[in-house]
N, C-alpha and C positions, 0 to 999 in steps of 0.2 A: 387909578384902578390897579396898576401894577404894583404900587407900593403897598396897598392893602393886602393883595394876595401874598406878597413876600412876607409881610408881617404875620399873617396867619400861618405860613409855613414854618416860620421861626418860633412860633409860640409852642408848637408841639414837637416831641421827639421824632426823628426821622422814621422810626419803626412803626409809629401808631397808625397812620393811614394804610400802609401795606397790611398790617395786622387785621384791621377791620374789613379789608376786602379779600382776605384769604378764606378759602373753603376748607373746613376741617372735617374730621371724621370720614375721610376717604381713605382708600387703601394706598399704602406707600408703594410707589413704583419701583423702589430699590429693594424692598423686602417683602414682596408680595407673597412669598412662600411661608412667611412666619405668621404665627397666630398673634403676634404683637405688632402687626403692620398697620394698625389704625392710626392715622395722623391726627394727634390731638396735642402736639407740642409746637412751640414757636420760639425761634432764636431771635432775641432782640438785637444782637450784634450783626447777624447776617441778613435778616429779613428776606430769606430766599424761599419762603413758602412754608407750608405745614410739614411737620416732621413726626415720625413715629419714634417710639422709645429706643429702637435700635439705631436710629440716626443720631441720637444724642452722643454716641461714642465719638463723633467727629466734631462735637461742640462742647467738649469737657470744660474748657476755660471760658465759656461764653455764658451770657445770661439767658436762660431758657425758662419759659413759663408754660403752664399746662392750661389748656382750654377744656372746659366741661360743657355739658349740654343739658338744657332744661326745656322740655316741650318744644323740641326742634330748633331751639335758639341757643347760640353760643354765649357762655358766661365765663367769668374768671373770678377766682377768689380775691376778695379785697386784700387779704393778707399778702398776696403776691403783687397785685397791680399797684397798690398804694406806695410800694417801695420805689417805684420808678415813674409814677404819674400822679398828678394832682387830680383826684376824682371828686373834689368838693362840688356840691350841687347835683350830683348824680345819685338817684335813689338806689339804695342797696336792698337786697332781699336775703332772707334766710332760706336756704335750700339744703336739705340733708345736714342740718346743724352747722352749716358753713355760710358765712356772709359773702355774697357775690354781687357783681354788677354785670349787666348785659352789655355785650359789645356793640350791638346795633339796635336800631329802633324796631318796634313791633307794632305795626299799624293796628289801631283799635277802632272798630266800626262806630262806636258811640261811647261816650263817657258813662260811667255808672251813676245811679241815682244818688243825689246828694253830694256829688263830687264838686269840690270847690277849687281844686288845683290840678292843672294838667301840664304835661310836658310842653315847653315853649316851642318845640319843633314839630312833634308828631301828635300832640294833644292826648297822649295816653294819660289815664288817671294816675295821679301821684299823691303822696302824702304832702302836707302843707309845707314841710321844711325843705323840699327839693325842687329843682328847676328842670331837670332832664331825666329821661328814663334810661339812658344808655350813654356810653362813651361817644358813639357816633353822633348822637343828638347834641352833645355838649360841643363838639367841634363845630357843628353847623350853627348852633345857637349863639356861640360866642365869636363867630366870624365877623370880620369887618368888611368882607367882600359880599356885596348884595347879590352877585350872580350865584354864589354858593347857596344862599337861602332860596333863591328862585328855583334852582334846580331841585332842591329838596321838596319844595312846595309842590312842584309838578309831579314828583314821584309819589307824594302823598295822595294826590288826586287819583292816580292810576291804581293805587293799592288799597284805597279806602274800603273797598268791598271785601277784602280778605277776611278769613275767619280768625277769630281771636283764640289763642291758646289759654289754657287754665294755668294759674300759677299761684303760689303762696307768697305773700309779702309781709314785711313787718318793719316798723321804724326802729331806730337805735334804742328806744326806750321801751319797747314792747316785745322783747324776745320771748317772754314766757307764754305768750299767746300764739306763738308761731306754729303753723301747720307744716309738718315735714313733707317734702316732696322729693322724689327721686330725680337724679340728673338724667336718667334715661327717659326717653319718650314714654309718657304714661297713658294718656288718653288721646284718642283721635278726635278731630273736630266733630261737632254735633252731626249725627248720622241722619240722613233723610231716607225714610223707608216708604216706598211707593206701593200703593194698593191698586189692583185692577178693579175698575168699576163693574159691578154686576149688571147683567142684562135686566132691563125693565120688564117686569111681569105684567101682562095685560090685566087690567081691572083692579090692580092693587096699587094704592098710593105709594109713590117712590120718592124718597128723599135723596137728594144729590149726595153721594158719598164724598168723604174727604179724599182729595187727590194725593195728599201726602201727610205724613205725621212726623214731626220733628222731635227727636228724643234728645233732651239736654242732660248732660252729665254734670 
């Protein structure tokens, strides 16, 4: 068991797991007074948390990457990450005319109609040529440690009821049909609007009103 865990650790660069567990787009503690204090950068050589653009002055000779956001989830451009990491098998998406990959899984309540391929870890719908929906899922899906997969499966059970965000995807060969989406949060999850039931009027047939109306975007 210990050998398998060590093999998994050596398979990936030491900065990858810390990167996937880092919270981005928070205010920098060191440059809170600046309008550029949003932390969306990460130093691969230091792995000391999210950095803002002003923090980069202390990492001039280091490898720094920029994290972007799509529908509340962190993504990174393929052009940046593929220089330092093998992302084969991970589905890529076109967002704002840039090809990106997601850092972590995004639980999906149910696969879409006609879906024939899903992520091997979180079961998100994928194009047929991919195995994983994110870098985090690739780590779990290729792990030789059964405990790692068990932990992720337990996490899936507790998050399976979460709302799914909307996003636009495309395969490597279908960029012409891409729908452009902003990196900034665009739409909120489906909104539930409640209506108060009206009082029953005596002598008039009354149909039970809908208790809620779900608006889908």
